[in-house]
Residue, then its C-alpha position, 0 to 999 in steps of 0.5 A: m484532558t477534556t473530551d474536545e481535546m481528545v477529539v482533536d487528538v484522534s482527528q490529527d492521528w486520523l489525518l496522519a494515518c491517511d497521509v501514510q496510506q496515500g504515501f504507500m499508494q504512490t506510483p513509482c517512477a520506473a523508466s520503461d520504453s514500452l509501458d506507460y502506467s498510472a493508478r489511482c485509488r478512490q475510497v468511500r472513506a478517507l482511510g480503508g483497506d484498498c491498495y495497489n502496488f507496482i513492483p519493477l522486475k527484470n527484463n522490462r517487466l512490471a508486477l501489479i498487485v491489487a489487494d483489499a483488506s476486510g473492513k474499512g478504517l484504521a485497522a484495514a489501513l494498518m493491515i494493508a500498510n503491513v502487507q505492502s511493506s512486506l511485499r516490497t521487502a520480500a521483492l528485494f530478496t525473491g527477484d522475479d520469482l512472483a510465486a516465491l514472493l507471495k509465499v514469503v509474504n503469506h507466511 
């Protein structure tokens, strides 16, 4: 494999990682009669450690999570992807108990 082929392979992986990260930061389509919300993350680099997440709760409530992993680039993006996945999974089991949600994700 030549050096040019390696650069192409890395850039394709980078673009894929950017797409994956953007998929994690999509606003869910939660129906609410009392609240309209949206979000947008604008990073200096295409890939980084900033994120947000909305988690619908019972009784027409909504949890907003904002996080920033230390550093930028692929390592920070992968860390945030892991954290967001953990948050979404833990939310299925902890219900409206946000303290329990954070405790589970932090351990």
